[in-house]
VEXLO-503359 format. One record per residue (C-alpha): residue number from 1; x, y, z. Coordinates in Angstrom, 2 decimals. Example, Ala and Ser with C-alpha at 12.3 -4.5 7.8 and 13.67 -1.06 7.14 Angstrom:
<sites>
+-----+---------+---------+---------+
!  nr !       x !       y !       z !
+-----+---------+---------+---------+
!   1 !   12.30 !   -4.50 !    7.80 !
!   2 !   13.67 !   -1.06 !    7.14 !
+-----+---------+---------+---------+
</sites>
This chain:
<sites>
+-----+---------+---------+---------+
!  nr !       x !       y !       z !
+-----+---------+---------+---------+
!   1 !  -14.95 !   -8.28 !   55.10 !
!   2 !  -11.80 !   -6.12 !   55.10 !
!   3 !  -10.21 !   -2.97 !   53.77 !
!   4 !  -12.03 !   -1.17 !   50.90 !
!   5 !  -10.90 !    1.40 !   48.33 !
!   6 !  -12.39 !    3.76 !   45.75 !
!   7 !  -10.71 !    5.72 !   42.97 !
!   8 !  -10.11 !    9.44 !   43.60 !
!   9 !  -12.65 !    9.76 !   46.44 !
!  10 !  -12.60 !   13.18 !   48.14 !
!  11 !  -14.89 !   15.61 !   49.94 !
!  12 !  -14.96 !   18.64 !   52.25 !
!  13 !  -16.07 !   18.90 !   55.86 !
!  14 !  -19.54 !   20.36 !   56.34 !
!  15 !  -18.68 !   21.08 !   59.99 !
!  16 !  -15.46 !   21.45 !   61.95 !
!  17 !  -14.26 !   18.66 !   64.29 !
!  18 !  -12.12 !   18.62 !   67.43 !
!  19 !   -9.21 !   16.27 !   68.03 !
!  20 !  -11.51 !   13.85 !   69.90 !
!  21 !  -14.55 !   13.74 !   67.62 !
!  22 !  -15.28 !   10.36 !   66.02 !
!  23 !  -17.83 !   11.49 !   63.43 !
!  24 !  -16.90 !   13.32 !   60.23 !
!  25 !  -19.67 !   14.77 !   58.06 !
!  26 !  -19.07 !   15.81 !   54.45 !
!  27 !  -20.94 !   18.24 !   52.25 !
!  28 !  -24.17 !   16.83 !   50.84 !
!  29 !  -23.77 !   14.06 !   48.25 !
!  30 !  -20.01 !   13.65 !   48.68 !
!  31 !  -20.22 !   10.51 !   50.82 !
!  32 !  -21.26 !    8.47 !   47.77 !
!  33 !  -17.75 !    8.90 !   46.40 !
!  34 !  -16.42 !    6.65 !   49.16 !
!  35 !  -16.76 !    2.86 !   49.59 !
!  36 !  -19.95 !    1.28 !   50.89 !
!  37 !  -19.09 !   -0.61 !   54.07 !
!  38 !  -20.54 !   -3.85 !   55.39 !
!  39 !  -19.96 !   -5.50 !   58.73 !
!  40 !  -16.22 !   -5.58 !   59.42 !
!  41 !  -15.34 !   -3.41 !   56.39 !
!  42 !  -13.33 !   -0.20 !   56.61 !
!  43 !  -11.21 !    2.21 !   54.61 !
!  44 !   -8.50 !    4.77 !   55.37 !
!  45 !   -9.02 !    8.49 !   54.74 !
!  46 !   -6.77 !   11.51 !   55.14 !
!  47 !   -7.88 !   14.83 !   56.69 !
!  48 !   -6.01 !   17.85 !   55.26 !
!  49 !   -6.26 !   21.44 !   56.51 !
!  50 !   -5.34 !   24.64 !   54.66 !
!  51 !   -1.79 !   24.46 !   56.06 !
!  52 !   -1.40 !   20.88 !   54.76 !
!  53 !   -1.47 !   19.37 !   58.23 !
!  54 !   -2.51 !   15.73 !   57.87 !
!  55 !   -4.24 !   13.10 !   59.95 !
!  56 !   -5.07 !    9.59 !   58.77 !
!  57 !   -8.29 !    8.08 !   60.12 !
!  58 !   -9.88 !    4.66 !   59.82 !
!  59 !  -13.49 !    4.83 !   58.64 !
!  60 !  -15.45 !    1.90 !   60.07 !
!  61 !  -18.96 !    2.94 !   59.01 !
!  62 !  -20.56 !    5.32 !   56.52 !
!  63 !  -24.16 !    6.53 !   56.51 !
!  64 !  -24.66 !    8.69 !   53.41 !
!  65 !  -22.31 !   11.66 !   54.11 !
!  66 !  -21.57 !   10.82 !   57.76 !
!  67 !  -18.45 !    8.80 !   58.62 !
!  68 !  -17.64 !    6.98 !   61.87 !
!  69 !  -13.87 !    7.15 !   62.29 !
!  70 !  -11.01 !    5.97 !   64.48 !
!  71 !   -8.56 !    8.84 !   64.88 !
!  72 !   -4.75 !    9.15 !   64.61 !
!  73 !   -3.97 !    6.17 !   62.38 !
!  74 !   -0.72 !    5.18 !   60.66 !
!  75 !    1.58 !    7.19 !   62.98 !
!  76 !   -0.36 !   10.47 !   62.67 !
!  77 !   -1.68 !   12.70 !   65.46 !
!  78 !   -5.31 !   13.67 !   66.08 !
!  79 !   -5.95 !   17.39 !   65.59 !
!  80 !   -8.82 !   19.79 !   65.02 !
!  81 !  -10.06 !   20.49 !   61.49 !
!  82 !  -12.30 !   23.26 !   60.24 !
!  83 !  -15.31 !   23.42 !   57.97 !
!  84 !  -14.19 !   23.16 !   54.33 !
!  85 !  -11.04 !   21.15 !   55.10 !
!  86 !  -10.48 !   18.22 !   52.76 !
!  87 !  -11.28 !   14.56 !   53.41 !
!  88 !   -9.60 !   12.21 !   50.89 !
!  89 !   -9.12 !    8.49 !   50.27 !
!  90 !   -5.39 !    8.22 !   49.62 !
!  91 !   -2.98 !    5.26 !   49.23 !
!  92 !   -1.40 !    5.15 !   52.69 !
!  93 !    1.07 !    2.70 !   54.23 !
!  94 !   -1.58 !    1.16 !   56.51 !
!  95 !   -3.71 !    0.31 !   53.46 !
!  96 !   -0.94 !   -1.72 !   51.80 !
!  97 !    0.05 !   -3.40 !   55.05 !
!  98 !   -3.56 !   -4.53 !   55.59 !
!  99 !   -3.88 !   -5.80 !   52.02 !
! 100 !   -0.73 !   -7.87 !   52.44 !
! 101 !   -1.86 !   -9.14 !   55.82 !
! 102 !   -5.29 !  -10.14 !   54.54 !
! 103 !   -3.67 !  -12.61 !   52.13 !
! 104 !   -2.43 !  -14.68 !   55.09 !
! 105 !   -4.71 !  -15.14 !   58.07 !
! 106 !   -3.77 !  -16.69 !   61.40 !
! 107 !   -4.43 !  -20.31 !   60.38 !
! 108 !   -2.01 !  -20.06 !   57.45 !
! 109 !   -4.75 !  -20.03 !   54.82 !
! 110 !   -4.03 !  -18.28 !   51.52 !
! 111 !   -7.63 !  -18.75 !   50.40 !
! 112 !   -7.23 !  -21.91 !   48.33 !
! 113 !   -3.89 !  -23.13 !   49.77 !
! 114 !   -3.26 !  -23.96 !   53.42 !
! 115 !    0.36 !  -23.56 !   54.54 !
! 116 !    2.06 !  -24.91 !   57.65 !
! 117 !    3.68 !  -22.44 !   60.06 !
! 118 !    7.12 !  -23.39 !   58.74 !
! 119 !    6.01 !  -23.22 !   55.12 !
! 120 !    7.17 !  -26.78 !   54.54 !
! 121 !    3.71 !  -28.21 !   53.83 !
! 122 !    1.21 !  -26.80 !   51.32 !
! 123 !   -2.26 !  -28.33 !   50.96 !
! 124 !   -4.74 !  -27.42 !   48.21 !
! 125 !   -8.23 !  -26.84 !   49.63 !
! 126 !  -11.00 !  -29.24 !   48.67 !
! 127 !  -12.81 !  -28.41 !   45.43 !
! 128 !  -10.16 !  -25.99 !   44.15 !
! 129 !   -8.67 !  -28.29 !   41.50 !
! 130 !  -11.18 !  -29.20 !   38.80 !
! 131 !  -11.22 !  -30.34 !   35.20 !
! 132 !   -9.69 !  -27.10 !   33.88 !
! 133 !   -6.75 !  -27.24 !   36.26 !
! 134 !   -6.14 !  -30.93 !   35.62 !
! 135 !   -6.02 !  -30.30 !   31.86 !
! 136 !   -2.60 !  -28.67 !   32.27 !
! 137 !    0.63 !  -30.52 !   33.00 !
! 138 !    1.46 !  -31.20 !   36.66 !
! 139 !    5.12 !  -32.07 !   37.27 !
! 140 !    5.40 !  -34.58 !   40.13 !
! 141 !    8.90 !  -35.79 !   39.34 !
! 142 !   10.93 !  -36.71 !   42.43 !
! 143 !    7.81 !  -36.29 !   44.60 !
! 144 !    6.00 !  -38.83 !   46.73 !
! 145 !    2.36 !  -39.18 !   45.68 !
! 146 !   -0.12 !  -40.82 !   48.02 !
! 147 !   -3.02 !  -42.64 !   46.40 !
! 148 !   -6.17 !  -40.74 !   47.42 !
! 149 !   -9.05 !  -42.43 !   49.20 !
! 150 !  -11.74 !  -43.78 !   46.91 !
! 151 !   -9.41 !  -44.72 !   44.04 !
! 152 !   -9.21 !  -48.36 !   45.11 !
! 153 !  -10.50 !  -50.70 !   42.42 !
! 154 !  -10.67 !  -47.93 !   39.82 !
! 155 !   -9.02 !  -48.21 !   36.39 !
! 156 !   -6.34 !  -45.49 !   36.29 !
! 157 !   -4.83 !  -46.02 !   32.84 !
! 158 !   -4.68 !  -48.54 !   30.00 !
! 159 !   -2.20 !  -49.33 !   27.19 !
! 160 !   -2.34 !  -51.87 !   24.36 !
! 161 !   -0.21 !  -53.58 !   21.71 !
! 162 !   -1.12 !  -55.84 !   18.78 !
! 163 !    0.71 !  -58.47 !   16.75 !
! 164 !   -0.45 !  -59.53 !   13.28 !
! 165 !    2.47 !  -61.50 !   11.87 !
! 166 !    4.25 !  -64.72 !   12.73 !
! 167 !    7.77 !  -65.42 !   13.92 !
! 168 !    9.88 !  -68.47 !   14.63 !
! 169 !   11.86 !  -69.07 !   17.77 !
! 170 !   14.51 !  -71.60 !   18.65 !
! 171 !   15.45 !  -73.29 !   21.91 !
! 172 !   15.91 !  -70.65 !   24.60 !
! 173 !   15.21 !  -72.04 !   28.02 !
! 174 !   12.74 !  -73.81 !   30.23 !
! 175 !    9.78 !  -71.60 !   31.34 !
! 176 !   11.03 !  -71.61 !   34.93 !
! 177 !   14.51 !  -70.37 !   34.06 !
! 178 !   13.75 !  -68.02 !   31.19 !
! 179 !   16.64 !  -65.78 !   30.20 !
! 180 !   15.53 !  -64.66 !   26.75 !
! 181 !   12.82 !  -65.49 !   24.23 !
! 182 !   11.16 !  -63.88 !   21.22 !
! 183 !    9.18 !  -60.72 !   21.97 !
! 184 !    5.55 !  -60.89 !   20.85 !
! 185 !    4.01 !  -57.90 !   22.63 !
! 186 !    5.58 !  -54.78 !   24.13 !
! 187 !    3.99 !  -51.79 !   25.93 !
! 188 !    5.81 !  -48.79 !   27.40 !
! 189 !    4.17 !  -48.14 !   30.75 !
! 190 !    4.66 !  -45.73 !   33.66 !
! 191 !    2.47 !  -46.43 !   36.72 !
! 192 !    0.87 !  -43.44 !   38.40 !
! 193 !    1.22 !  -44.95 !   41.88 !
! 194 !    3.72 !  -47.44 !   43.27 !
! 195 !    0.92 !  -49.15 !   45.22 !
! 196 !   -1.21 !  -49.84 !   42.15 !
! 197 !   -1.86 !  -53.28 !   40.69 !
! 198 !   -0.80 !  -53.90 !   37.10 !
! 199 !   -3.11 !  -56.23 !   35.16 !
! 200 !   -1.92 !  -57.89 !   31.95 !
! 201 !   -4.14 !  -59.78 !   29.51 !
! 202 !   -3.35 !  -61.20 !   26.08 !
! 203 !   -5.23 !  -62.91 !   23.31 !
! 204 !   -4.60 !  -66.62 !   22.86 !
! 205 !   -1.25 !  -67.15 !   21.16 !
! 206 !   -0.77 !  -70.28 !   19.04 !
! 207 !    2.67 !  -71.89 !   19.06 !
! 208 !    3.35 !  -74.75 !   16.62 !
! 209 !    6.34 !  -77.08 !   16.64 !
! 210 !    7.60 !  -80.07 !   14.75 !
! 211 !    7.33 !  -83.16 !   16.95 !
! 212 !   10.36 !  -83.58 !   19.12 !
! 213 !    9.90 !  -85.46 !   22.37 !
! 214 !   10.27 !  -83.22 !   25.38 !
! 215 !   10.04 !  -79.92 !   23.51 !
! 216 !    7.72 !  -77.57 !   25.36 !
! 217 !    6.76 !  -74.10 !   24.07 !
! 218 !    6.12 !  -71.30 !   26.55 !
! 219 !    4.79 !  -67.77 !   26.87 !
! 220 !    6.21 !  -65.48 !   29.56 !
! 221 !    5.61 !  -62.02 !   31.03 !
! 222 !    8.36 !  -59.51 !   31.76 !
! 223 !    8.01 !  -56.35 !   33.87 !
! 224 !   10.83 !  -54.19 !   32.59 !
! 225 !   14.03 !  -56.20 !   33.04 !
! 226 !   12.37 !  -58.52 !   35.55 !
! 227 !   10.84 !  -61.85 !   34.61 !
! 228 !    7.47 !  -62.24 !   36.33 !
! 229 !    7.28 !  -65.69 !   37.86 !
! 230 !    4.91 !  -68.32 !   36.48 !
! 231 !    1.93 !  -67.67 !   38.68 !
! 232 !   -1.79 !  -67.26 !   37.90 !
! 233 !   -1.24 !  -68.79 !   34.47 !
! 234 !    1.44 !  -66.41 !   33.27 !
! 235 !    3.24 !  -69.33 !   31.58 !
! 236 !    0.87 !  -71.93 !   30.09 !
! 237 !    1.89 !  -74.69 !   27.77 !
! 238 !    0.43 !  -77.85 !   26.26 !
! 239 !    2.02 !  -80.70 !   24.38 !
! 240 !    0.27 !  -82.99 !   21.88 !
! 241 !    1.36 !  -86.10 !   20.01 !
! 242 !    1.46 !  -86.24 !   16.23 !
! 243 !    3.51 !  -84.68 !   13.49 !
! 244 !    2.79 !  -81.15 !   14.68 !
! 245 !    2.28 !  -79.94 !   18.20 !
! 246 !    0.13 !  -76.87 !   18.80 !
! 247 !    0.05 !  -75.09 !   22.13 !
! 248 !   -2.40 !  -72.30 !   22.93 !
! 249 !   -1.09 !  -69.83 !   25.45 !
! 250 !   -2.28 !  -66.60 !   27.07 !
! 251 !   -1.08 !  -64.26 !   29.81 !
! 252 !   -3.69 !  -63.12 !   32.29 !
! 253 !   -2.20 !  -62.06 !   35.61 !
! 254 !   -1.57 !  -59.20 !   38.01 !
! 255 !    1.38 !  -57.90 !   40.00 !
! 256 !    2.22 !  -54.85 !   42.11 !
! 257 !    3.59 !  -51.80 !   40.30 !
! 258 !    6.25 !  -51.47 !   43.00 !
! 259 !    7.36 !  -48.02 !   41.82 !
! 260 !    6.39 !  -45.22 !   39.46 !
! 261 !    9.39 !  -45.72 !   37.20 !
! 262 !    8.87 !  -46.17 !   33.48 !
! 263 !    9.26 !  -49.71 !   32.24 !
! 264 !    8.44 !  -51.93 !   29.26 !
! 265 !    5.88 !  -54.68 !   29.81 !
! 266 !    6.71 !  -57.56 !   27.46 !
! 267 !    5.30 !  -60.93 !   26.54 !
! 268 !    7.90 !  -63.28 !   25.12 !
! 269 !    7.53 !  -66.73 !   23.57 !
! 270 !    9.99 !  -69.57 !   23.33 !
! 271 !   10.59 !  -73.28 !   23.36 !
! 272 !   12.98 !  -75.38 !   25.42 !
! 273 !   14.21 !  -77.35 !   22.41 !
! 274 !   13.91 !  -77.39 !   18.65 !
! 275 !   12.06 !  -74.66 !   16.72 !
! 276 !    8.53 !  -73.28 !   17.06 !
! 277 !    6.39 !  -71.05 !   14.90 !
! 278 !    4.33 !  -68.43 !   16.71 !
! 279 !    0.96 !  -67.15 !   15.48 !
! 280 !    0.94 !  -69.23 !   12.29 !
! 281 !    3.76 !  -70.49 !   10.08 !
! 282 !    5.11 !  -70.13 !    6.58 !
! 283 !    2.58 !  -72.64 !    5.23 !
! 284 !   -0.38 !  -70.81 !    6.77 !
! 285 !    0.52 !  -67.23 !    6.01 !
! 286 !   -2.82 !  -65.57 !    6.76 !
! 287 !   -3.37 !  -61.88 !    6.17 !
! 288 !   -2.69 !  -59.61 !    9.12 !
! 289 !   -6.32 !  -58.86 !    9.95 !
! 290 !   -7.15 !  -62.57 !   10.12 !
! 291 !   -4.58 !  -63.36 !   12.77 !
! 292 !   -4.20 !  -60.12 !   14.72 !
! 293 !   -3.82 !  -60.77 !   18.43 !
! 294 !   -3.49 !  -58.26 !   21.24 !
! 295 !   -2.16 !  -57.39 !   24.67 !
! 296 !   -3.72 !  -55.03 !   27.24 !
! 297 !   -1.91 !  -53.54 !   30.24 !
! 298 !   -4.01 !  -51.81 !   32.90 !
! 299 !   -3.24 !  -49.95 !   36.13 !
! 300 !   -5.83 !  -50.39 !   38.90 !
! 301 !   -5.84 !  -48.44 !   42.16 !
! 302 !   -5.77 !  -50.33 !   45.45 !
+-----+---------+---------+---------+
</sites>
């Protein structure tokens, strides 16, 4: 529905018309050169006499060679035309104005994008963005992104790290007042939504220490530069008697993303006194594949 065009359409009048006639008939077969019109369709045509007097008309219906027209369009004046005068589809100002106007209808709809009256809000129509569009990069820096309905409980992204060696660590704080520690796992992570939940899981980490009364090894989770408090088993430790203490630790907890800023999720190990060996020791130097442990960081929508 709207304005139509054809390339180089022209014809000649098979009968003269007065300035008030609303039907123009062309010589036989010439009507087919002009657009076929459906309900609400139209095109602009120009009548030209032998003295080059012009009148632009709006053709609202065509039946073979007979045109139904609205006279005196685009600031022209209705006049009489004689048999043999020309009838042409030309690029006129009204045509371009209508094409431009058809791109924006009264409700501010550009087809696939709805725009507010002030132009400050643009909404993409449902179903317009698919797999092809999402395959390209979308820059949302410095923009507020609202988590869409239906994403709650869905896994949005996942990142992992592994550790297949062993390290030693010396006294560096009680688990409740951790200020440092030895990094075991590290994942660079940028949440998609500030309202998401970040889940962290690790393999069991073995920490061995020479017996020293009161020494307690620990495993702790850091979210960027922030220590995540010891909740939901984020810091687990065990202490055994004997010549060698072995503690088995893991981190399995969740916390709110809080923002969409990039950060490093770390798991650090330590001991509050003495020295501990993490993931083996120098006497039990297993190959990497035999003692590889891992960390998984996941973002889940809420």
